[in-house]
Predicted model as a PDB file, atoms N, CA, C, CB and O in Angstrom, pLDDT in the B-factor column:
MODEL        1                                                                  
ATOM      1  N   MET A   1      -3.640 -11.803 -13.866  1.00 41.00           N  
ATOM      2  CA  MET A   1      -3.053 -10.518 -14.160  1.00 41.00           C  
ATOM      3  C   MET A   1      -1.853 -10.296 -13.239  1.00 41.00           C  
ATOM      4  CB  MET A   1      -4.096  -9.386 -14.003  1.00 41.00           C  
ATOM      5  O   MET A   1      -1.920 -10.599 -12.047  1.00 41.00           O  
ATOM      6  N   THR A   2      -0.793  -9.785 -13.771  1.00 47.00           N  
ATOM      7  CA  THR A   2       0.430  -9.551 -13.020  1.00 47.00           C  
ATOM      8  C   THR A   2       0.453  -8.142 -12.454  1.00 47.00           C  
ATOM      9  CB  THR A   2       1.651  -9.785 -13.901  1.00 47.00           C  
ATOM     10  O   THR A   2       0.044  -7.190 -13.120  1.00 47.00           O  
ATOM     11  N   ILE A   3       0.927  -8.011 -11.232  1.00 50.00           N  
ATOM     12  CA  ILE A   3       1.082  -6.694 -10.621  1.00 50.00           C  
ATOM     13  C   ILE A   3       2.386  -6.090 -11.132  1.00 50.00           C  
ATOM     14  CB  ILE A   3       1.072  -6.783  -9.051  1.00 50.00           C  
ATOM     15  O   ILE A   3       3.438  -6.725 -11.056  1.00 50.00           O  
ATOM     16  N   LEU A   4       2.322  -4.889 -11.642  1.00 54.00           N  
ATOM     17  CA  LEU A   4       3.478  -4.237 -12.240  1.00 54.00           C  
ATOM     18  C   LEU A   4       3.734  -2.888 -11.598  1.00 54.00           C  
ATOM     19  CB  LEU A   4       3.282  -4.075 -13.738  1.00 54.00           C  
ATOM     20  O   LEU A   4       2.808  -2.209 -11.154  1.00 54.00           O  
ATOM     21  N   PHE A   5       5.012  -2.506 -11.556  1.00 61.00           N  
ATOM     22  CA  PHE A   5       5.357  -1.148 -11.150  1.00 61.00           C  
ATOM     23  C   PHE A   5       4.812  -0.216 -12.206  1.00 61.00           C  
ATOM     24  CB  PHE A   5       6.904  -0.965 -10.968  1.00 61.00           C  
ATOM     25  O   PHE A   5       4.916  -0.498 -13.399  1.00 61.00           O  
ATOM     26  N   SER A   6       4.239   0.878 -11.787  1.00 75.00           N  
ATOM     27  CA  SER A   6       3.613   1.787 -12.732  1.00 75.00           C  
ATOM     28  C   SER A   6       3.916   3.231 -12.358  1.00 75.00           C  
ATOM     29  CB  SER A   6       2.099   1.552 -12.784  1.00 75.00           C  
ATOM     30  O   SER A   6       3.652   3.669 -11.238  1.00 75.00           O  
ATOM     31  N   PHE A   7       4.473   3.955 -13.311  1.00 83.00           N  
ATOM     32  CA  PHE A   7       4.712   5.380 -13.082  1.00 83.00           C  
ATOM     33  C   PHE A   7       3.390   6.119 -12.947  1.00 83.00           C  
ATOM     34  CB  PHE A   7       5.549   5.984 -14.226  1.00 83.00           C  
ATOM     35  O   PHE A   7       3.299   7.098 -12.206  1.00 83.00           O  
ATOM     36  N   ALA A   8       2.357   5.656 -13.662  1.00 82.00           N  
ATOM     37  CA  ALA A   8       1.036   6.278 -13.556  1.00 82.00           C  
ATOM     38  C   ALA A   8       0.469   6.080 -12.159  1.00 82.00           C  
ATOM     39  CB  ALA A   8       0.073   5.696 -14.610  1.00 82.00           C  
ATOM     40  O   ALA A   8      -0.107   7.004 -11.586  1.00 82.00           O  
ATOM     41  N   ALA A   9       0.630   4.873 -11.601  1.00 87.00           N  
ATOM     42  CA  ALA A   9       0.153   4.602 -10.238  1.00 87.00           C  
ATOM     43  C   ALA A   9       0.913   5.459  -9.233  1.00 87.00           C  
ATOM     44  CB  ALA A   9       0.310   3.102  -9.887  1.00 87.00           C  
ATOM     45  O   ALA A   9       0.319   5.996  -8.298  1.00 87.00           O  
ATOM     46  N   GLU A  10       2.205   5.588  -9.420  1.00 87.00           N  
ATOM     47  CA  GLU A  10       3.028   6.424  -8.535  1.00 87.00           C  
ATOM     48  C   GLU A  10       2.569   7.882  -8.609  1.00 87.00           C  
ATOM     49  CB  GLU A  10       4.531   6.312  -8.917  1.00 87.00           C  
ATOM     50  O   GLU A  10       2.520   8.575  -7.593  1.00 87.00           O  
ATOM     51  N   LYS A  11       2.239   8.332  -9.794  1.00 87.00           N  
ATOM     52  CA  LYS A  11       1.779   9.714  -9.975  1.00 87.00           C  
ATOM     53  C   LYS A  11       0.455   9.945  -9.240  1.00 87.00           C  
ATOM     54  CB  LYS A  11       1.617  10.037 -11.478  1.00 87.00           C  
ATOM     55  O   LYS A  11       0.271  10.979  -8.596  1.00 87.00           O  
ATOM     56  N   ILE A  12      -0.467   8.980  -9.337  1.00 87.00           N  
ATOM     57  CA  ILE A  12      -1.750   9.079  -8.629  1.00 87.00           C  
ATOM     58  C   ILE A  12      -1.514   9.117  -7.125  1.00 87.00           C  
ATOM     59  CB  ILE A  12      -2.678   7.893  -8.998  1.00 87.00           C  
ATOM     60  O   ILE A  12      -2.119   9.925  -6.420  1.00 87.00           O  
ATOM     61  N   TRP A  13      -0.644   8.253  -6.635  1.00 89.00           N  
ATOM     62  CA  TRP A  13      -0.333   8.171  -5.202  1.00 89.00           C  
ATOM     63  C   TRP A  13       0.256   9.488  -4.705  1.00 89.00           C  
ATOM     64  CB  TRP A  13       0.650   7.011  -4.923  1.00 89.00           C  
ATOM     65  O   TRP A  13      -0.160   9.990  -3.661  1.00 89.00           O  
ATOM     66  N   ARG A  14       1.204  10.049  -5.427  1.00 90.00           N  
ATOM     67  CA  ARG A  14       1.858  11.295  -5.013  1.00 90.00           C  
ATOM     68  C   ARG A  14       0.941  12.501  -5.137  1.00 90.00           C  
ATOM     69  CB  ARG A  14       3.106  11.523  -5.836  1.00 90.00           C  
ATOM     70  O   ARG A  14       1.174  13.519  -4.485  1.00 90.00           O  
ATOM     71  N   ALA A  15      -0.100  12.408  -5.963  1.00 91.00           N  
ATOM     72  CA  ALA A  15      -1.038  13.524  -6.122  1.00 91.00           C  
ATOM     73  C   ALA A  15      -1.995  13.636  -4.934  1.00 91.00           C  
ATOM     74  CB  ALA A  15      -1.836  13.360  -7.415  1.00 91.00           C  
ATOM     75  O   ALA A  15      -2.616  14.679  -4.731  1.00 91.00           O  
ATOM     76  N   MET A  16      -2.113  12.561  -4.152  1.00 92.00           N  
ATOM     77  CA  MET A  16      -2.989  12.596  -2.973  1.00 92.00           C  
ATOM     78  C   MET A  16      -2.345  13.463  -1.886  1.00 92.00           C  
ATOM     79  CB  MET A  16      -3.261  11.149  -2.435  1.00 92.00           C  
ATOM     80  O   MET A  16      -1.119  13.523  -1.789  1.00 92.00           O  
ATOM     81  N   PRO A  17      -3.158  14.128  -1.077  1.00 95.00           N  
ATOM     82  CA  PRO A  17      -2.594  14.896   0.038  1.00 95.00           C  
ATOM     83  C   PRO A  17      -1.800  13.979   0.986  1.00 95.00           C  
ATOM     84  CB  PRO A  17      -3.722  15.624   0.815  1.00 95.00           C  
ATOM     85  O   PRO A  17      -2.161  12.820   1.190  1.00 95.00           O  
ATOM     86  N   LYS A  18      -0.738  14.510   1.547  1.00 95.00           N  
ATOM     87  CA  LYS A  18       0.139  13.721   2.414  1.00 95.00           C  
ATOM     88  C   LYS A  18      -0.634  13.120   3.593  1.00 95.00           C  
ATOM     89  CB  LYS A  18       1.294  14.590   2.930  1.00 95.00           C  
ATOM     90  O   LYS A  18      -0.368  11.985   3.988  1.00 95.00           O  
ATOM     91  N   SER A  19      -1.571  13.857   4.150  1.00 96.00           N  
ATOM     92  CA  SER A  19      -2.341  13.343   5.287  1.00 96.00           C  
ATOM     93  C   SER A  19      -3.165  12.114   4.885  1.00 96.00           C  
ATOM     94  CB  SER A  19      -3.268  14.441   5.845  1.00 96.00           C  
ATOM     95  O   SER A  19      -3.313  11.184   5.678  1.00 96.00           O  
ATOM     96  N   ASN A  20      -3.696  12.104   3.668  1.00 95.00           N  
ATOM     97  CA  ASN A  20      -4.444  10.943   3.179  1.00 95.00           C  
ATOM     98  C   ASN A  20      -3.526   9.747   2.983  1.00 95.00           C  
ATOM     99  CB  ASN A  20      -5.157  11.276   1.866  1.00 95.00           C  
ATOM    100  O   ASN A  20      -3.880   8.623   3.340  1.00 95.00           O  
ATOM    101  N   ARG A  21      -2.341   9.988   2.414  1.00 94.00           N  
ATOM    102  CA  ARG A  21      -1.384   8.886   2.207  1.00 94.00           C  
ATOM    103  C   ARG A  21      -0.978   8.286   3.544  1.00 94.00           C  
ATOM    104  CB  ARG A  21      -0.129   9.378   1.441  1.00 94.00           C  
ATOM    105  O   ARG A  21      -0.905   7.065   3.677  1.00 94.00           O  
ATOM    106  N   GLU A  22      -0.715   9.130   4.533  1.00 95.00           N  
ATOM    107  CA  GLU A  22      -0.328   8.636   5.857  1.00 95.00           C  
ATOM    108  C   GLU A  22      -1.453   7.839   6.499  1.00 95.00           C  
ATOM    109  CB  GLU A  22       0.070   9.798   6.765  1.00 95.00           C  
ATOM    110  O   GLU A  22      -1.200   6.824   7.148  1.00 95.00           O  
ATOM    111  N   ALA A  23      -2.691   8.286   6.327  1.00 95.00           N  
ATOM    112  CA  ALA A  23      -3.843   7.571   6.891  1.00 95.00           C  
ATOM    113  C   ALA A  23      -3.989   6.190   6.244  1.00 95.00           C  
ATOM    114  CB  ALA A  23      -5.143   8.395   6.694  1.00 95.00           C  
ATOM    115  O   ALA A  23      -4.281   5.211   6.932  1.00 95.00           O  
ATOM    116  N   ILE A  24      -3.789   6.109   4.948  1.00 95.00           N  
ATOM    117  CA  ILE A  24      -3.887   4.829   4.242  1.00 95.00           C  
ATOM    118  C   ILE A  24      -2.779   3.887   4.710  1.00 95.00           C  
ATOM    119  CB  ILE A  24      -3.803   5.040   2.707  1.00 95.00           C  
ATOM    120  O   ILE A  24      -3.037   2.712   4.972  1.00 95.00           O  
ATOM    121  N   LEU A  25      -1.559   4.389   4.817  1.00 95.00           N  
ATOM    122  CA  LEU A  25      -0.436   3.543   5.237  1.00 95.00           C  
ATOM    123  C   LEU A  25      -0.568   3.063   6.684  1.00 95.00           C  
ATOM    124  CB  LEU A  25       0.870   4.302   5.074  1.00 95.00           C  
ATOM    125  O   LEU A  25      -0.049   2.005   7.039  1.00 95.00           O  
ATOM    126  N   SER A  26      -1.256   3.831   7.509  1.00 95.00           N  
ATOM    127  CA  SER A  26      -1.366   3.455   8.923  1.00 95.00           C  
ATOM    128  C   SER A  26      -2.609   2.622   9.231  1.00 95.00           C  
ATOM    129  CB  SER A  26      -1.376   4.696   9.778  1.00 95.00           C  
ATOM    130  O   SER A  26      -2.876   2.313  10.392  1.00 95.00           O  
ATOM    131  N   SER A  27      -3.359   2.262   8.211  1.00 94.00           N  
ATOM    132  CA  SER A  27      -4.560   1.442   8.453  1.00 94.00           C  
ATOM    133  C   SER A  27      -4.597   0.251   7.494  1.00 94.00           C  
ATOM    134  CB  SER A  27      -5.849   2.298   8.294  1.00 94.00           C  
ATOM    135  O   SER A  27      -5.495   0.127   6.661  1.00 94.00           O  
ATOM    136  N   VAL A  28      -3.610  -0.608   7.631  1.00 96.00           N  
ATOM    137  CA  VAL A  28      -3.468  -1.795   6.790  1.00 96.00           C  
ATOM    138  C   VAL A  28      -3.677  -3.035   7.655  1.00 96.00           C  
ATOM    139  CB  VAL A  28      -2.069  -1.830   6.091  1.00 96.00           C  
ATOM    140  O   VAL A  28      -3.198  -3.087   8.788  1.00 96.00           O  
ATOM    141  N   TRP A  29      -4.383  -4.024   7.134  1.00 97.00           N  
ATOM    142  CA  TRP A  29      -4.627  -5.264   7.863  1.00 97.00           C  
ATOM    143  C   TRP A  29      -3.451  -6.223   7.656  1.00 97.00           C  
ATOM    144  CB  TRP A  29      -5.958  -5.920   7.402  1.00 97.00           C  
ATOM    145  O   TRP A  29      -3.016  -6.448   6.526  1.00 97.00           O  
ATOM    146  N   CYS A  30      -2.943  -6.783   8.756  1.00 97.00           N  
ATOM    147  CA  CYS A  30      -1.892  -7.803   8.691  1.00 97.00           C  
ATOM    148  C   CYS A  30      -2.500  -9.143   9.105  1.00 97.00           C  
ATOM    149  CB  CYS A  30      -0.670  -7.428   9.612  1.00 97.00           C  
ATOM    150  O   CYS A  30      -2.998  -9.284  10.221  1.00 97.00           O  
ATOM    151  N   GLY A  31      -2.459 -10.107   8.218  1.00 95.00           N  
ATOM    152  CA  GLY A  31      -3.010 -11.428   8.511  1.00 95.00           C  
ATOM    153  C   GLY A  31      -2.215 -12.181   9.561  1.00 95.00           C  
ATOM    154  O   GLY A  31      -2.768 -13.009  10.284  1.00 95.00           O  
ATOM    155  N   GLN A  32      -0.921 -11.901   9.651  1.00 96.00           N  
ATOM    156  CA  GLN A  32      -0.092 -12.597  10.644  1.00 96.00           C  
ATOM    157  C   GLN A  32      -0.322 -12.023  12.044  1.00 96.00           C  
ATOM    158  CB  GLN A  32       1.403 -12.493  10.267  1.00 96.00           C  
ATOM    159  O   GLN A  32      -0.435 -12.776  13.011  1.00 96.00           O  
ATOM    160  N   CYS A  33      -0.391 -10.720  12.154  1.00 94.00           N  
ATOM    161  CA  CYS A  33      -0.661 -10.084  13.451  1.00 94.00           C  
ATOM    162  C   CYS A  33      -2.152 -10.136  13.801  1.00 94.00           C  
ATOM    163  CB  CYS A  33      -0.177  -8.622  13.438  1.00 94.00           C  
ATOM    164  O   CYS A  33      -2.538 -10.005  14.962  1.00 94.00           O  
ATOM    165  N   ARG A  34      -2.967 -10.328  12.783  1.00 95.00           N  
ATOM    166  CA  ARG A  34      -4.423 -10.363  12.923  1.00 95.00           C  
ATOM    167  C   ARG A  34      -4.975  -9.045  13.468  1.00 95.00           C  
ATOM    168  CB  ARG A  34      -4.833 -11.512  13.838  1.00 95.00           C  
ATOM    169  O   ARG A  34      -5.808  -9.020  14.373  1.00 95.00           O  
ATOM    170  N   GLY A  35      -4.481  -7.961  12.886  1.00 95.00           N  
ATOM    171  CA  GLY A  35      -4.951  -6.645  13.296  1.00 95.00           C  
ATOM    172  C   GLY A  35      -4.425  -5.565  12.370  1.00 95.00           C  
ATOM    173  O   GLY A  35      -3.665  -5.834  11.439  1.00 95.00           O  
ATOM    174  N   ASN A  36      -4.843  -4.342  12.645  1.00 95.00           N  
ATOM    175  CA  ASN A  36      -4.380  -3.202  11.865  1.00 95.00           C  
ATOM    176  C   ASN A  36      -2.936  -2.888  12.204  1.00 95.00           C  
ATOM    177  CB  ASN A  36      -5.265  -1.977  12.113  1.00 95.00           C  
ATOM    178  O   ASN A  36      -2.491  -3.065  13.338  1.00 95.00           O  
ATOM    179  N   THR A  37      -2.217  -2.420  11.201  1.00 96.00           N  
ATOM    180  CA  THR A  37      -0.812  -2.082  11.372  1.00 96.00           C  
ATOM    181  C   THR A  37      -0.467  -0.933  10.439  1.00 96.00           C  
ATOM    182  CB  THR A  37       0.098  -3.308  11.100  1.00 96.00           C  
ATOM    183  O   THR A  37      -1.323  -0.429   9.713  1.00 96.00           O  
ATOM    184  N   THR A  38       0.779  -0.532  10.467  1.00 96.00           N  
ATOM    185  CA  THR A  38       1.305   0.469   9.543  1.00 96.00           C  
ATOM    186  C   THR A  38       2.189  -0.234   8.524  1.00 96.00           C  
ATOM    187  CB  THR A  38       2.099   1.582  10.301  1.00 96.00           C  
ATOM    188  O   THR A  38       2.996  -1.095   8.877  1.00 96.00           O  
ATOM    189  N   MET A  39       2.032   0.137   7.262  1.00 96.00           N  
ATOM    190  CA  MET A  39       2.845  -0.452   6.192  1.00 96.00           C  
ATOM    191  C   MET A  39       4.143   0.335   6.066  1.00 96.00           C  
ATOM    192  CB  MET A  39       2.071  -0.462   4.833  1.00 96.00           C  
ATOM    193  O   MET A  39       4.136   1.566   6.040  1.00 96.00           O  
ATOM    194  N   VAL A  40       5.262  -0.393   5.987  1.00 95.00           N  
ATOM    195  CA  VAL A  40       6.576   0.217   5.784  1.00 95.00           C  
ATOM    196  C   VAL A  40       7.240  -0.433   4.575  1.00 95.00           C  
ATOM    197  CB  VAL A  40       7.469   0.069   7.056  1.00 95.00           C  
ATOM    198  O   VAL A  40       6.800  -1.483   4.106  1.00 95.00           O  
ATOM    199  N   ASP A  41       8.286   0.187   4.080  1.00 92.00           N  
ATOM    200  CA  ASP A  41       9.040  -0.328   2.927  1.00 92.00           C  
ATOM    201  C   ASP A  41       8.109  -0.711   1.785  1.00 92.00           C  
ATOM    202  CB  ASP A  41       9.887  -1.541   3.337  1.00 92.00           C  
ATOM    203  O   ASP A  41       8.168  -1.831   1.278  1.00 92.00           O  
ATOM    204  N   TYR A  42       7.256   0.213   1.385  1.00 91.00           N  
ATOM    205  CA  TYR A  42       6.235  -0.092   0.394  1.00 91.00           C  
ATOM    206  C   TYR A  42       6.619   0.384  -0.998  1.00 91.00           C  
ATOM    207  CB  TYR A  42       4.925   0.527   0.798  1.00 91.00           C  
ATOM    208  O   TYR A  42       7.478   1.248  -1.171  1.00 91.00           O  
ATOM    209  N   SER A  43       5.958  -0.206  -1.978  1.00 90.00           N  
ATOM    210  CA  SER A  43       6.071   0.254  -3.354  1.00 90.00           C  
ATOM    211  C   SER A  43       4.664   0.454  -3.892  1.00 90.00           C  
ATOM    212  CB  SER A  43       6.879  -0.755  -4.234  1.00 90.00           C  
ATOM    213  O   SER A  43       3.709  -0.150  -3.405  1.00 90.00           O  
ATOM    214  N   VAL A  44       4.548   1.302  -4.897  1.00 91.00           N  
ATOM    215  CA  VAL A  44       3.259   1.599  -5.515  1.00 91.00           C  
ATOM    216  C   VAL A  44       3.217   0.858  -6.844  1.00 91.00           C  
ATOM    217  CB  VAL A  44       3.046   3.152  -5.712  1.00 91.00           C  
ATOM    218  O   VAL A  44       4.101   1.016  -7.686  1.00 91.00           O  
ATOM    219  N   GLN A  45       2.177   0.045  -7.019  1.00 89.00           N  
ATOM    220  CA  GLN A  45       2.059  -0.782  -8.215  1.00 89.00           C  
ATOM    221  C   GLN A  45       0.654  -0.661  -8.779  1.00 89.00           C  
ATOM    222  CB  GLN A  45       2.394  -2.257  -7.904  1.00 89.00           C  
ATOM    223  O   GLN A  45      -0.214  -0.022  -8.185  1.00 89.00           O  
ATOM    224  N   SER A  46       0.443  -1.274  -9.920  1.00 84.00           N  
ATOM    225  CA  SER A  46      -0.895  -1.238 -10.512  1.00 84.00           C  
ATOM    226  C   SER A  46      -1.326  -2.634 -10.917  1.00 84.00           C  
ATOM    227  CB  SER A  46      -0.933  -0.294 -11.727  1.00 84.00           C  
ATOM    228  O   SER A  46      -0.510  -3.492 -11.253  1.00 84.00           O  
ATOM    229  N   LEU A  47      -2.625  -2.831 -10.875  1.00 82.00           N  
ATOM    230  CA  LEU A  47      -3.257  -4.060 -11.345  1.00 82.00           C  
ATOM    231  C   LEU A  47      -4.453  -3.598 -12.146  1.00 82.00           C  
ATOM    232  CB  LEU A  47      -3.669  -5.041 -10.152  1.00 82.00           C  
ATOM    233  O   LEU A  47      -5.502  -3.280 -11.586  1.00 82.00           O  
ATOM    234  N   GLY A  48      -4.295  -3.560 -13.456  1.00 78.00           N  
ATOM    235  CA  GLY A  48      -5.337  -2.978 -14.296  1.00 78.00           C  
ATOM    236  C   GLY A  48      -5.435  -1.491 -14.011  1.00 78.00           C  
ATOM    237  O   GLY A  48      -4.460  -0.758 -14.175  1.00 78.00           O  
ATOM    238  N   ASP A  49      -6.607  -1.044 -13.583  1.00 79.00           N  
ATOM    239  CA  ASP A  49      -6.821   0.375 -13.280  1.00 79.00           C  
ATOM    240  C   ASP A  49      -6.655   0.693 -11.800  1.00 79.00           C  
ATOM    241  CB  ASP A  49      -8.201   0.795 -13.731  1.00 79.00           C  
ATOM    242  O   ASP A  49      -6.811   1.846 -11.399  1.00 79.00           O  
ATOM    243  N   GLU A  50      -6.343  -0.307 -10.985  1.00 86.00           N  
ATOM    244  CA  GLU A  50      -6.248  -0.099  -9.538  1.00 86.00           C  
ATOM    245  C   GLU A  50      -4.814   0.189  -9.106  1.00 86.00           C  
ATOM    246  CB  GLU A  50      -6.778  -1.322  -8.792  1.00 86.00           C  
ATOM    247  O   GLU A  50      -3.858  -0.348  -9.666  1.00 86.00           O  
ATOM    248  N   VAL A  51      -4.689   1.046  -8.104  1.00 90.00           N  
ATOM    249  CA  VAL A  51      -3.394   1.343  -7.494  1.00 90.00           C  
ATOM    250  C   VAL A  51      -3.277   0.470  -6.247  1.00 90.00           C  
ATOM    251  CB  VAL A  51      -3.249   2.882  -7.142  1.00 90.00           C  
ATOM    252  O   VAL A  51      -4.171   0.453  -5.402  1.00 90.00           O  
ATOM    253  N   ILE A  52      -2.165  -0.253  -6.145  1.00 93.00           N  
ATOM    254  CA  ILE A  52      -1.957  -1.175  -5.034  1.00 93.00           C  
ATOM    255  C   ILE A  52      -0.643  -0.843  -4.342  1.00 93.00           C  
ATOM    256  CB  ILE A  52      -1.963  -2.646  -5.524  1.00 93.00           C  
ATOM    257  O   ILE A  52       0.377  -0.627  -4.996  1.00 93.00           O  
ATOM    258  N   LEU A  53      -0.678  -0.804  -3.007  1.00 94.00           N  
ATOM    259  CA  LEU A  53       0.527  -0.629  -2.204  1.00 94.00           C  
ATOM    260  C   LEU A  53       0.961  -2.004  -1.717  1.00 94.00           C  
ATOM    261  CB  LEU A  53       0.284   0.353  -1.001  1.00 94.00           C  
ATOM    262  O   LEU A  53       0.151  -2.758  -1.178  1.00 94.00           O  
ATOM    263  N   CYS A  54       2.219  -2.329  -1.900  1.00 93.00           N  
ATOM    264  CA  CYS A  54       2.781  -3.595  -1.435  1.00 93.00           C  
ATOM    265  C   CYS A  54       3.943  -3.263  -0.514  1.00 93.00           C  
ATOM    266  CB  CYS A  54       3.241  -4.508  -2.635  1.00 93.00           C  
ATOM    267  O   CYS A  54       4.852  -2.525  -0.896  1.00 93.00           O  
ATOM    268  N   GLY A  55       3.917  -3.806   0.703  1.00 95.00           N  
ATOM    269  CA  GLY A  55       4.978  -3.503   1.651  1.00 95.00           C  
ATOM    270  C   GLY A  55       5.040  -4.512   2.772  1.00 95.00           C  
ATOM    271  O   GLY A  55       4.633  -5.663   2.614  1.00 95.00           O  
ATOM    272  N   LYS A  56       5.554  -4.072   3.911  1.00 96.00           N  
ATOM    273  CA  LYS A  56       5.736  -4.938   5.067  1.00 96.00           C  
ATOM    274  C   LYS A  56       5.004  -4.378   6.273  1.00 96.00           C  
ATOM    275  CB  LYS A  56       7.221  -5.112   5.383  1.00 96.00           C  
ATOM    276  O   LYS A  56       4.844  -3.166   6.420  1.00 96.00           O  
ATOM    277  N   CYS A  57       4.562  -5.288   7.132  1.00 97.00           N  
ATOM    278  CA  CYS A  57       3.941  -4.917   8.398  1.00 97.00           C  
ATOM    279  C   CYS A  57       5.026  -4.333   9.305  1.00 97.00           C  
ATOM    280  CB  CYS A  57       3.237  -6.149   9.072  1.00 97.00           C  
ATOM    281  O   CYS A  57       6.101  -4.914   9.451  1.00 97.00           O  
ATOM    282  N   GLN A  58       4.739  -3.196   9.903  1.00 96.00           N  
ATOM    283  CA  GLN A  58       5.700  -2.544  10.792  1.00 96.00           C  
ATOM    284  C   GLN A  58       5.980  -3.399  12.030  1.00 96.00           C  
ATOM    285  CB  GLN A  58       5.182  -1.163  11.213  1.00 96.00           C  
ATOM    286  O   GLN A  58       7.077  -3.327  12.585  1.00 96.00           O  
ATOM    287  N   THR A  59       5.017  -4.202  12.471  1.00 95.00           N  
ATOM    288  CA  THR A  59       5.151  -4.978  13.691  1.00 95.00           C  
ATOM    289  C   THR A  59       5.922  -6.277  13.492  1.00 95.00           C  
ATOM    290  CB  THR A  59       3.796  -5.280  14.244  1.00 95.00           C  
ATOM    291  O   THR A  59       6.874  -6.559  14.220  1.00 95.00           O  
ATOM    292  N   CYS A  60       5.501  -7.079  12.488  1.00 96.00           N  
ATOM    293  CA  CYS A  60       6.089  -8.419  12.339  1.00 96.00           C  
ATOM    294  C   CYS A  60       6.906  -8.605  11.072  1.00 96.00           C  
ATOM    295  CB  CYS A  60       5.009  -9.442  12.366  1.00 96.00           C  
ATOM    296  O   CYS A  60       7.642  -9.585  10.958  1.00 96.00           O  
ATOM    297  N   GLY A  61       6.796  -7.694  10.121  1.00 95.00           N  
ATOM    298  CA  GLY A  61       7.560  -7.788   8.882  1.00 95.00           C  
ATOM    299  C   GLY A  61       6.909  -8.623   7.796  1.00 95.00           C  
ATOM    300  O   GLY A  61       7.497  -8.806   6.730  1.00 95.00           O  
ATOM    301  N   ALA A  62       5.703  -9.137   8.038  1.00 97.00           N  
ATOM    302  CA  ALA A  62       5.000  -9.923   7.019  1.00 97.00           C  
ATOM    303  C   ALA A  62       4.622  -9.026   5.844  1.00 97.00           C  
ATOM    304  CB  ALA A  62       3.735 -10.599   7.614  1.00 97.00           C  
ATOM    305  O   ALA A  62       4.460  -7.817   6.007  1.00 97.00           O  
ATOM    306  N   GLN A  63       4.485  -9.616   4.674  1.00 96.00           N  
ATOM    307  CA  GLN A  63       4.072  -8.861   3.503  1.00 96.00           C  
ATOM    308  C   GLN A  63       2.601  -8.494   3.627  1.00 96.00           C  
ATOM    309  CB  GLN A  63       4.328  -9.665   2.211  1.00 96.00           C  
ATOM    310  O   GLN A  63       1.769  -9.326   3.991  1.00 96.00           O  
ATOM    311  N   VAL A  64       2.288  -7.230   3.317  1.00 97.00           N  
ATOM    312  CA  VAL A  64       0.914  -6.743   3.322  1.00 97.00           C  
ATOM    313  C   VAL A  64       0.670  -5.958   2.050  1.00 97.00           C  
ATOM    314  CB  VAL A  64       0.630  -5.872   4.572  1.00 97.00           C  
ATOM    315  O   VAL A  64       1.596  -5.425   1.439  1.00 97.00           O  
ATOM    316  N   ARG A  65      -0.605  -5.897   1.659  1.00 94.00           N  
ATOM    317  CA  ARG A  65      -1.004  -5.140   0.473  1.00 94.00           C  
ATOM    318  C   ARG A  65      -2.268  -4.374   0.785  1.00 94.00           C  
ATOM    319  CB  ARG A  65      -1.214  -6.070  -0.749  1.00 94.00           C  
ATOM    320  O   ARG A  65      -3.052  -4.740   1.662  1.00 94.00           O  
ATOM    321  N   ARG A  66      -2.441  -3.296   0.036  1.00 94.00           N  
ATOM    322  CA  ARG A  66      -3.655  -2.494   0.211  1.00 94.00           C  
ATOM    323  C   ARG A  66      -4.009  -1.848  -1.119  1.00 94.00           C  
ATOM    324  CB  ARG A  66      -3.466  -1.411   1.320  1.00 94.00           C  
ATOM    325  O   ARG A  66      -3.164  -1.246  -1.781  1.00 94.00           O  
ATOM    326  N   VAL A  67      -5.270  -1.985  -1.495  1.00 93.00           N  
ATOM    327  CA  VAL A  67      -5.778  -1.308  -2.680  1.00 93.00           C  
ATOM    328  C   VAL A  67      -6.125   0.117  -2.276  1.00 93.00           C  
ATOM    329  CB  VAL A  67      -7.021  -2.054  -3.285  1.00 93.00           C  
ATOM    330  O   VAL A  67      -6.791   0.340  -1.265  1.00 93.00           O  
ATOM    331  N   VAL A  68      -5.675   1.072  -3.065  1.00 90.00           N  
ATOM    332  CA  VAL A  68      -5.965   2.479  -2.796  1.00 90.00           C  
ATOM    333  C   VAL A  68      -7.237   2.830  -3.528  1.00 90.00           C  
ATOM    334  CB  VAL A  68      -4.787   3.411  -3.231  1.00 90.00           C  
ATOM    335  O   VAL A  68      -7.304   2.774  -4.756  1.00 90.00           O  
ATOM    336  N   ASP A  69      -8.256   3.197  -2.749  1.00 79.00           N  
ATOM    337  CA  ASP A  69      -9.530   3.544  -3.374  1.00 79.00           C  
ATOM    338  C   ASP A  69      -9.906   4.973  -3.132  1.00 79.00           C  
ATOM    339  CB  ASP A  69     -10.619   2.652  -2.875  1.00 79.00           C  
ATOM    340  O   ASP A  69     -10.955   5.422  -3.595  1.00 79.00           O  
TER     341      ASP A  69                                                      
ENDMDL                                                                          
END                                                                             
């Protein structure tokens, strides 16, 4: 299945309270840093019914992803 940009996913993401969105963005695992980091330069995408954030690690710049649950 291909990850696609989705206006529906963006709408779900923006409907969440700002404090929840900030908490999700600041608790992302980076495999290169081997620890929690903050996601920057992210986009909101969908994979089936799931909302996925794709962006970069604030510390090292590696690509990171997070499923929004």
